[in-house]
N, C-alpha and C positions, 0 to 999 in steps of 0.2 A: 078414749083406746090409745093405750102408749104402745101399740104393738108395731112390729116391723112392717116396712110398707109391703114387702112381697105377702106377709099374711093378711096386711088388710085388702090388698087388690085381690087375693084368692078368695077372702070371705065376701067381699063384696060381688066378686063375680059370682059366686054360689046364691046371691040374692040376700045377704046379710045387710039390712038397712042400716043399722048402728057402724058398719065397717064403712059402708058407702059415706056417711056423715062424717065419720072420722077423717077420711082421705079429703072430703072438701074443706073440713075443718082447717085439718094440717096445711093444705097444698092452696085454698084459695087467696090467701095475699101473695104468694108466688105468681100465680096466674094473673092477679089484678096488677100487680108490678109490671109484669111482662109487658102487657097489653099498653099500659099507661107508658111505658119506656118508648113506644110508637108515637107518642103525644096524641094520642086519641084523646076526645073529651070523653067524658065520664059514661054517657049514653052508648057510645061507640065502643069502649073499653068493656061495658058491662055486655054487650051483644058478642063481642070477641070472647069472652070468659064463659059466655053460656055456651056458646058454638064448641068452645074447647071441652068442658064438661061434657057436651052431648058427644063429641069424638071419643072422649074416655069412656061412655058408657057404651060406645059401639066397638071400641076395641079393646076392653079391658079382659077380654077373655085371652085374646092372642097376643098380648105384650111379650115381647123376647124376654125382657128382662125387669120383672116387676119391681124389683128391688130399686130400679132406677127410674121411677116414676115421675119423680122431679124433673128429671132431663127430659123426658117425654113430652111433659106436662109445657115445659119451657119451648121446646121445639114446636108442639103443635100450637100452642099460643101465638107464636112470631108469625107461621106460616098463616093461621087466620087473619092475624093482623094485617099482614101484607095482601091477603085475598081481600081484605075489606078495603085498604088503600089503593089496590088496583081497580077496583070496581068503582071507586069513587073519583078516581083519576078524570074521568070526562068531566068531574064536576070541578068546582073551585075548591083547591085547598088553601088553607090558611096562607097568607103572605108571611114573609120573612119577620116582619115586624110585630104579626100577631103570635105568631109562634114561641113556644117554650124556648128558653136560651138554656141548651144543655151544655155543660161543661164536659168536653171529651176526657179530660184528665182524672174527672171521678169515676170512681166503678160502675156499672149499670144498676138500676133500681133494685134489681133480684139479687144482686151479689150479697148483700146481708142475709138473705132468705135463704140461697144456697149454702153459705158459710154456716149459717145455724143448723141446717139440715144435715151439714156434714159433721158438724161437731158432736150432734145427737147420736149420728150412728157411729163416729169415732168412740165415743164415752161408753155406748153401748155394746161394742168389740171389747173395749178394755175392760170392763166389767166381766166379761166371758174368760179374762184370761186368770190363771191360777193366782192365789194370794201372794205367793213367792214373785211373780212376774210383776204385779201390780206394785209390791212393794219396791223392789229393785227400779224399776221404771221412775216411780216417784221421787225416789232418792236419788237418782241420776238427772232429773229433771229440776229440782227444787234448787240444786247446786252443781250445773253442769261443768262449772269449772273446778270444782272442789276435785279433793284426791280421793281415787279408789280406794285409799288406803282407809279413809274415814267411812266410806260406803260398806267395805268388806267388814269393818270392825263393827258397823250398826248391825250389819247382818248375820254376823259370825261365820264368814266364810272366807276362803283364801283368796287374796286379790287377783291371781291368775284367772279365777274360774269367773270373774265379774262380765270381761268382754264376751268370751263365749256364751254366758248365760244371757246378757243382755241381746245378743245377736238372736239367739232362740226365741226369746220373747218377743223381740220385734217380728222376726218370720211367722210366729204364732197370731200376732196382732195383724198382719197382713193379710194373712189367709182368713180370718173373721171378717175383716173389710173386703176382700174378694168375693166372700160367699153373700155378703148383704149388697153387693154391686158398688161398693166405693172403691175408686181407685187409691191403692196402698202406696 
């Protein structure tokens, strides 16, 4: 299912097993990467992932912003990983030599997953724009340093109308993104 997250959440809340499976397929990698970012072994990361999905089942009906499910899952996974680590604090944690070395200069493991999700939502919002807006924005992105004269000629519009039209198109795009829960 290639539906919007909010649509999948609503369907899964209503008992649609296919929607639930689509949510798991879409976000399982994100949940796993977030758990592993806490240097949990595979078994502990699997436990945290399972508890996170259990929390999702418990709270699916009352999510404030179903379109932002990915953020909710990351936050919940972090909390569950921290809970597990707190519970284990009384036991032995791995020594620094045994722990995986993490490069603080690198983005967190879930960064690429979040970027992919944002890009998917951005392109979905872009496809909801009018054909004229899509064409205008594509032309301006292809050659951002290019002259408005060339773009105006390609679109057969006055040069002076490009700036205001571009601004309206971007405002519409931001509106689509805001409705889908993405910061514009």
